C-alpha positions in Angstrom: -7.9 -8.7 -24.3 -10.6 -6.8 -25.3 -9.8 -6.4 -29.1 -12.5 -3.7 -29.8 -10.0 -1.5 -27.4 -7.4 -1.4 -30.5 -10.2 0.0 -32.8 -9.4 4.2 -33.5 -11.6 5.5 -35.9 -11.0 3.4 -38.8 -7.6 2.3 -37.9 -6.2 0.1 -35.6 -3.9 1.3 -32.8 -2.6 1.0 -29.4 0.6 0.9 -27.4 3.1 -1.8 -28.8 6.5 -1.5 -26.8 6.8 -2.9 -23.3 5.0 -5.0 -20.9 1.5 -5.7 -21.5 1.4 -3.9 -24.4 -1.9 -4.8 -26.2 -0.5 -4.7 -30.0 1.8 -7.6 -30.1 2.8 -9.4 -32.9 0.3 -12.0 -32.1 -2.5 -9.3 -32.7 -0.4 -8.5 -36.1 -0.2 -11.8 -37.4 -4.2 -12.6 -36.6 -4.7 -9.3 -38.6 -3.0 -9.8 -41.4 -4.8 -13.2 -41.8 -8.0 -11.9 -41.2 -7.4 -9.1 -43.8 -6.0 -11.6 -46.2 -9.5 -13.5 -45.9 -11.7 -10.2 -46.2 -9.7 -8.8 -49.3 -10.2 -12.1 -50.8 -14.0 -12.2 -50.2 -14.1 -8.5 -51.5 -12.3 -9.2 -54.6 -14.0 -12.5 -55.4 -10.9 -14.5 -55.5 -9.6 -17.6 -53.9 -7.3 -16.3 -51.4 -4.5 -18.4 -53.0 -4.7 -15.8 -55.6 -4.7 -12.6 -53.5 -1.5 -10.4 -52.8 -1.2 -7.9 -50.0 1.4 -5.3 -50.0 2.7 -4.2 -46.4 4.9 -1.2 -45.0 5.8 0.8 -42.4 7.2 3.7 -41.1 10.2 4.5 -38.5 8.8 3.2 -35.6 11.0 0.8 -33.2 8.5 -1.8 -33.4 7.2 -1.7 -37.1 9.7 -4.3 -38.5 8.7 -6.8 -35.8 4.6 -6.2 -36.4 5.6 -5.9 -40.2 7.0 -9.4 -40.1 4.4 -10.9 -38.0 1.5 -9.2 -40.3 3.3 -10.8 -43.3 3.3 -13.9 -42.1 -0.5 -13.7 -40.6 -1.1 -13.2 -44.5 1.0 -16.2 -45.8 -0.5 -18.6 -43.6 -3.9 -17.3 -44.6 -2.4 -18.4 -48.3 -2.0 -14.9 -49.9 1.1 -13.4 -51.3 2.5 -10.7 -49.6 4.8 -7.7 -51.0 7.3 -6.5 -48.2 7.6 -2.9 -49.0 10.1 -2.2 -45.8 10.0 1.6 -45.0 7.3 3.4 -46.7 4.5 6.0 -46.3 0.7 5.8 -45.8 -0.3 7.7 -48.9 1.9 5.4 -51.1 0.5 2.2 -49.7 -2.8 3.0 -51.3 -0.9 4.5 -54.4 0.8 1.0 -55.3 -2.6 -0.5 -55.7 -3.6 1.8 -58.4 0.2 1.5 -60.0 1.0 -0.9 -62.8 4.0 -3.1 -61.9 2.5 -3.3 -58.1 -1.6 -3.4 -57.7 -1.8 -5.8 -55.1 -5.7 -6.5 -54.0 -4.8 -4.7 -51.1 -2.3 -3.2 -48.5 -1.4 -2.7 -45.0 0.6 0.3 -43.4 2.3 -0.1 -39.7 1.8 3.3 -38.3 0.9 5.2 -35.5 1.1 8.6 -37.3 2.5 11.4 -35.1 1.8 9.2 -31.7 4.8 8.9 -29.1 7.3 6.1 -30.4 5.8 3.3 -28.2 2.5 3.3 -30.3 1.8 1.8 -33.4 -1.1 0.6 -35.5 -2.7 -0.8 -38.7 -4.2 0.9 -41.3 -5.9 -1.1 -44.4 -6.2 -0.2 -47.7 -8.2 -1.5 -50.7 -8.8 -0.3 -54.2 -11.6 1.9 -53.2 -9.5 3.7 -50.6 -8.9 3.1 -47.0 -11.3 0.9 -45.3 -14.2 2.5 -42.8 -14.3 1.9 -39.2 -17.2 -1.0 -39.6 -14.7 -3.0 -41.6 -12.2 -2.3 -39.1 -14.4 -3.5 -36.8 -14.8 -6.7 -38.6 -11.1 -7.4 -38.9 -11.0 -7.4 -35.0 -13.7 -9.4 -34.2 -12.1 -12.0 -37.1 -8.9 -11.6 -36.1 -9.8 -12.4 -32.2 -11.0 -15.8 -32.9 -8.0 -17.1 -34.8 -4.7 -18.8 -33.9 -2.4 -18.6 -36.4 0.8 -19.1 -34.8 0.9 -23.4 -36.0 -0.2 -22.6 -39.3 2.6 -23.1 -42.0 3.2 -20.2 -44.4 1.4 -21.1 -47.4 2.0 -17.6 -49.8 5.2 -16.3 -50.8 6.6 -13.1 -49.1 8.6 -11.1 -51.5 10.7 -7.7 -50.7 10.2 -5.3 -53.3 10.4 -1.6 -52.2 7.8 1.2 -53.8 8.9 4.2 -52.6 11.6 4.8 -55.4 8.2 4.6 -57.4 6.2 6.7 -55.5 9.3 9.3 -55.5 9.0 9.2 -59.3 5.5 9.7 -59.3 5.7 13.1 -57.5 8.7 14.0 -59.7 6.4 13.6 -62.7 3.7 16.0 -60.9 6.3 18.6 -60.6 7.6 18.5 -64.0 3.9 18.3 -65.2 2.9 21.7 -63.0 5.9 23.5 -64.4 4.9 22.4 -67.9 8.6 21.2 -68.5 10.6 17.9 -69.0 13.8 19.0 -68.1 15.7 16.9 -65.5 16.2 19.7 -62.9 13.2 21.9 -63.1 13.7 23.3 -59.5 17.2 24.6 -59.9 17.1 28.1 -57.9 14.7 27.0 -55.4 15.9 26.4 -51.8 13.8 23.8 -49.5 14.7 22.6 -46.6 13.0 19.4 -45.3 12.2 18.2 -42.0 11.0 14.5 -41.7 11.0 14.4 -37.9 13.1 10.9 -38.3 10.4 9.6 -39.8 9.5 7.8 -43.2 9.6 11.1 -45.4 13.4 11.7 -45.5 13.5 10.9 -48.9 11.5 13.4 -49.9 14.5 15.4 -49.9 16.7 13.3 -52.2 14.0 14.3 -54.5 14.3 18.1 -54.0 17.9 17.7 -54.5 17.5 15.2 -58.0 15.3 18.1 -59.4 17.8 20.9 -58.6 16.6 22.2 -55.5 19.1 23.4 -52.9 18.6 21.3 -49.3 21.0 23.1 -47.4 19.2 22.9 -43.8 17.3 19.9 -44.3 17.2 17.9 -40.8 16.0 14.8 -39.0 15.8 12.6 -42.4 17.3 9.5 -40.9 14.5 7.3 -39.4 15.0 6.9 -36.0 12.0 5.3 -34.0 12.4 7.1 -31.1 12.1 10.2 -32.5 14.9 11.8 -30.4 14.8 15.7 -31.9 10.9 16.5 -31.9 7.5 15.1 -32.4 6.7 14.4 -36.0 4.1 16.2 -36.1 3.1 19.6 -38.2 0.5 20.8 -35.5 3.5 20.5 -32.7 4.9 23.7 -31.8 8.2 22.3 -31.1 8.4 20.9 -34.4 7.0 23.9 -36.1 9.4 26.5 -34.4 12.5 23.7 -35.0 11.8 24.2 -38.9 11.0 28.0 -38.8 14.8 28.1 -37.4 16.1 26.4 -39.9 14.7 28.0 -42.5 15.5 31.4 -41.0 19.2 30.2 -40.2 19.9 29.3 -44.1 17.9 31.6 -45.7 15.9 29.0 -47.8 12.6 29.7 -49.7 10.5 27.6 -48.0 10.5 24.5 -45.5 8.1 21.4 -45.3 7.6 19.2 -42.6 5.6 15.8 -42.4 4.4 13.7 -39.5 5.9 10.2 -39.5 4.1 8.5 -42.1 3.5 11.6 -44.2 0.0 11.6 -44.9 0.2 15.0 -43.3 2.5 17.8 -43.7 3.1 21.9 -43.0 4.9 24.4 -44.6 7.2 27.5 -43.5 7.7 30.4 -45.7 10.9 32.3 -46.4 10.6 34.4 -43.2 10.1 31.7 -41.1 6.1 32.1 -40.8 4.4 28.6 -39.8 1.8 27.9 -42.6 -0.1 24.9 -40.9 -4.0 24.8 -39.8 -6.1 27.7 -41.4 -2.7 29.1 -43.1 -2.4 25.6 -45.4 -6.0 25.4 -45.9 -6.0 29.3 -47.0 -3.2 28.7 -49.3 -3.7 25.6 -51.2 -7.3 27.2 -51.8 -6.0 29.9 -53.2 -3.8 28.0 -55.7 -6.5 25.7 -56.4 -9.3 28.8 -57.1 -6.5 30.4 -58.9 -6.8 27.7 -61.3 -10.4 27.7 -61.2 -12.7 29.9 -59.5 -16.0 28.9 -58.3 -15.1 25.6 -56.8 -16.1 24.8 -53.3 -13.9 23.7 -50.6 -14.6 21.2 -48.1 -13.0 21.7 -44.4 -13.8 20.5 -41.0 -15.5 22.2 -38.5 -13.3 24.1 -36.6 -11.7 26.8 -39.5 -11.6 30.5 -38.8 -14.4 33.2 -39.9 -11.2 34.5 -41.7 -10.8 31.8 -43.6 -14.2 31.4 -45.0 -13.9 35.3 -46.2 -10.7 34.5 -47.7 -12.2 31.3 -49.8 -15.0 33.4 -50.6 -12.7 36.5 -51.5 -10.7 34.1 -54.0 -13.9 33.1 -55.9 -14.7 30.2 -53.9 -17.1 28.2 -51.6 -16.2 27.3 -48.1 -18.2 24.2 -46.9 -17.5 23.1 -43.5 -18.0 20.0 -42.3 -17.0 17.3 -39.3 -13.8 17.0 -37.8 -12.4 13.3 -39.2 -10.5 13.5 -42.2 -12.4 10.4 -43.6 -15.9 12.6 -43.0 -14.2 15.6 -44.6 -12.9 13.3 -47.8 -16.1 11.2 -48.2 -18.4 14.7 -47.9 -16.7 15.9 -51.1 -16.7 12.8 -52.9 -20.6 13.1 -52.2 -20.5 16.5 -53.5 -18.8 16.0 -56.6 -21.1 13.1 -57.3 -24.1 15.1 -56.8 -22.6 18.2 -59.3 -21.0 20.1 -56.9 -17.2 20.7 -58.0 -14.8 20.1 -55.4 -11.2 19.7 -55.7 -10.4 19.5 -52.5 -11.2 17.9 -49.1 -8.9 19.3 -45.8 -8.7 19.4 -42.1 -7.2 21.9 -40.1 -4.3 18.9 -38.6 -3.1 19.1 -42.2 -4.9 16.1 -43.9 -5.5 17.1 -47.2 -6.8 15.1 -50.1 -7.2 16.7 -53.6 -9.5 15.3 -56.1 -6.8 15.3 -58.8 -4.9 12.8 -56.2 -8.0 10.3 -56.0 -8.7 11.8 -52.9 -6.1 10.5 -51.1 -5.0 12.2 -47.9 -1.2 12.6 -49.0 0.7 15.6 -47.0 3.5 14.6 -49.7 1.5 15.2 -52.4 -0.1 18.2 -51.1 3.6 19.8 -50.5 4.1 18.9 -53.8 1.6 21.1 -55.1 2.6 23.8 -53.0 6.4 23.4 -54.2 5.5 23.9 -58.0 3.7 27.0 -57.1 6.7 28.2 -55.3 9.0 27.5 -58.1 6.7 29.9 -60.0 6.5 32.8 -57.9 10.3 32.8 -57.1 10.4 33.4 -60.7 8.1 36.3 -60.1 9.9 37.6 -57.2 7.5 36.4 -54.4 7.1 33.8 -52.3 3.9 31.4 -51.1 3.0 33.6 -48.3 2.1 36.4 -50.8 -0.6 34.4 -51.7 -2.4 34.7 -48.0 -1.1 38.1 -47.1 -4.7 39.1 -46.9 -6.0 36.1 -44.7 -7.9 37.5 -41.7 -6.5 35.9 -38.7 -7.9 35.9 -35.0 -6.5 38.4 -32.5 -7.2 35.3 -30.0 -8.0 31.8 -30.0 -7.7 28.8 -27.7 -8.8 25.2 -27.5 -10.4 23.5 -24.2 -11.2 20.1 -23.7 -13.8 18.7 -21.2 -13.8 15.6 -20.2 -16.8 13.6 -20.2 -17.4 11.7 -16.6 -20.7 9.9 -17.5 -20.4 6.3 -18.4 -22.8 7.0 -21.7 -20.4 9.3 -22.8 -21.8 10.0 -26.2 -25.6 10.8 -24.7 -24.0 13.4 -22.2 -22.1 14.8 -24.5 -25.4 15.4 -26.7 -27.3 16.3 -23.9 -24.7 19.3 -22.9 -24.8 20.3 -26.9 -28.5 20.3 -27.0 -28.3 22.4 -23.6 -26.0 25.0 -25.6 -28.4 24.7 -28.3 -31.5 25.3 -26.6 -30.1 28.6 -24.8 -29.0 29.9 -28.2 -32.3 29.8 -29.5 -33.5 32.1 -27.2 -30.9 34.2 -26.8 -30.5 37.7 -28.7 -26.7 37.6 -28.9 -26.1 34.2 -29.5 -26.1 33.4 -33.2 -26.4 29.5 -34.4 -24.3 29.2 -37.4 -25.8 28.7 -40.6 -23.5 25.8 -41.7 -23.5 24.2 -38.2 -23.0 20.4 -39.1 -21.2 19.2 -36.3 -21.7 20.0 -32.3 -22.7 23.2 -31.6 -21.1 26.4 -33.1 -22.3 29.6 -32.0 -21.2 33.3 -33.5 -21.4 36.5 -31.5 -21.4 40.4 -31.9 -18.6 41.6 -29.5 -18.0 45.1 -28.4 -20.5 46.3 -31.0 -19.0 44.6 -33.8 -20.7 41.8 -36.3 -19.8 38.2 -36.2 -16.6 38.6 -34.8 -16.4 36.1 -32.1 -17.1 32.3 -32.1 -17.1 29.0 -30.2 -17.4 25.4 -31.4 -18.5 22.8 -28.8 -18.5 19.0 -30.3 -18.0 15.3 -29.5 -14.6 14.2 -30.1 -14.3 11.6 -32.6 -11.9 9.5 -31.0 -11.8 10.8 -27.0 -14.3 10.6 -23.9 -13.9 14.7 -24.3 -16.2 18.1 -25.8 -13.5 19.8 -27.3 -14.2 23.9 -27.4 -12.7 25.8 -29.8 -12.8 29.8 -29.8 -11.5 32.3 -31.3 -12.3 36.4 -31.5 -10.9 39.4 -33.7 -11.4 41.7 -30.4 -9.3 41.3 -27.5 -10.8 40.1 -24.2 -13.5 38.3 -26.4 -12.4 35.0 -25.7 -12.9 35.7 -22.2 -16.4 37.4 -23.1 -17.4 34.1 -24.3 -16.0 31.4 -22.1 -17.9 33.5 -19.5 -21.1 33.2 -20.9 -20.8 29.5 -21.7 -19.7 28.7 -18.3 -23.2 30.5 -17.0 -25.0 28.2 -19.2 -23.1 24.9 -18.6 -22.4 25.5 -14.8 -24.9 22.8 -13.4 -24.3 20.2 -16.5 -24.0 16.8 -15.1 -21.5 14.0 -16.9 -19.1 16.6 -17.6 -15.8 18.2 -16.0 -16.3 21.6 -16.3 -12.9 22.1 -14.5 -10.7 23.3 -17.5 -13.5 26.0 -18.3 -13.2 27.5 -14.9 -9.9 27.7 -14.5 -9.6 29.3 -18.2 -12.3 32.0 -17.2 -10.7 32.5 -13.7 -7.0 33.0 -15.0 -8.1 35.4 -17.8 
C-alpha cells in the first residue's frame, strides 16, 4: 500500500468501509503508535509520561478506528483519554483545558465527506499539525507492525463534550454581559446537526433558555440518512431553511459532521453561508472595533470587499485552504496588523479570541450572542448584511489536469493567462492576487464589475475556475474570453469550459 496516498493536506484521509479500503484498523493503530512517539519527542518526555486524547465523529467506521488508534498509542507506552463522540475543535480545546491537558490529541473524522470515508487529524498545544508532520507520521507508521506488541499505557474513557459545552455557555453569558441561568429566553433557534457530532448544541440552546422547536437530525447516525452534513451543500441548506420558516424561528444553525464548519439561516429562511457568513461575522467584529483586517481565502466576491471596507475594515485576500488563511492571520498579527478573523468561504472560521482555532460551533455561538441582542432591538442577523452587494451571476467550473506533472502543467496554464492579461487592455490583474490568477473586467461600460479566478486546487488534480459578474451575461463574456486564451493549452481538459460556453 502507498501510505502517502492517505495524506490530504494536513490530515490523513481515505476510504474506511468496504473491501480493499486503505484506511484500516491496522493503519489507525500504526498511526496511533507513530503519533505517540512523535509527541514524546516534541514535548521532550519519555513516551510513558505522555497522554494522548482521542475522539471521533458519528461515522460508522469511527468506533473501530478510535479503538485501534488508542491501542496503538498504548502499545507505544503512552496513556489514552478516550473521549468517544467529540468535535474536531474540542480535540484542541482539551489540550489547554485544566483537568484534561493531554500532550496531544487525535480526531477521527472525514469532515463532510461520504459515510465510507474517514480520517485522522492530529493536534499539539500549538494547534493542528502541518502537512510535513503528517507525512512524517505516515512514513513512520508504514514501518510499524504493532499488533503483537502488548498494551503498556492506560486507556481511560473520559468524555470532554460536557466541558466544551460549558465553555460555549460561558462565552454566551460573557457576550451578553450576564450570569443568569437562561440568558437566551425568548430566542428561537433551529439546530441541524446533520446526524453528525453536533446534536448536543440543541441541548445547550435549550439549557440556556432558547426555544428549539424544529431542530432536526440531532441523533448521531454515521450513514447520514437525511442530508450531507455540509454547510455548503444545497440540499442541506434548503432543509434547514424550510425548517426555520416552518416553525417561525429567529434563526437556524447547521454544522458539518465534526463541527469545525457551520452556517446560519435568518428568520426568513435566507441562507447565510459563504460570502454572506464572512460579511456577517466581519460586521459584528468591525462594529466592536473598526479598522481591523479580515483575512479570507481567494474566491471571495468584490461585493464582500466593498462591504468590509464600508464597515471600516480592511479585506485581505489570501490562498485557499483553512490552514493558509489562519497562518497568514497569525503572521499579520505578529507584524502588528490587527486581525481578529481568518475565514474561508467554505465556512472554516478562526477567531483570534479563540486561539485562531477553526471552530464552527464557536463562530455560531458568537452569532447567537448578536442575534439575541438584535432581537431585543426588534432586528435580525440579516439586517447586518442588508447592504452586501451580491453578484448577479456566479459559477464554478473545475478543469481536470491530464498531464502527469500536474502542478507544473497547472502553473503553465496560469502563467499563460497572466501573460495575456499583462498585454490586454481590458484584462486587469487584481492588485491583491496571491493565488493563481485573478482577473477583473469592465463589462458593458461599467468598471470592475466582473472577475474570474483560476488557481491550482489544494488537494485535487484540477484547476478550479470561479467566475462572478454584476451584470447579466457577464459570466458568458468572461468564459468566452478565457477559452480563446486557453483553447490550445496542453495538459488540461477544457471540456467543462467549452460546454459552459456552448450552453449559455
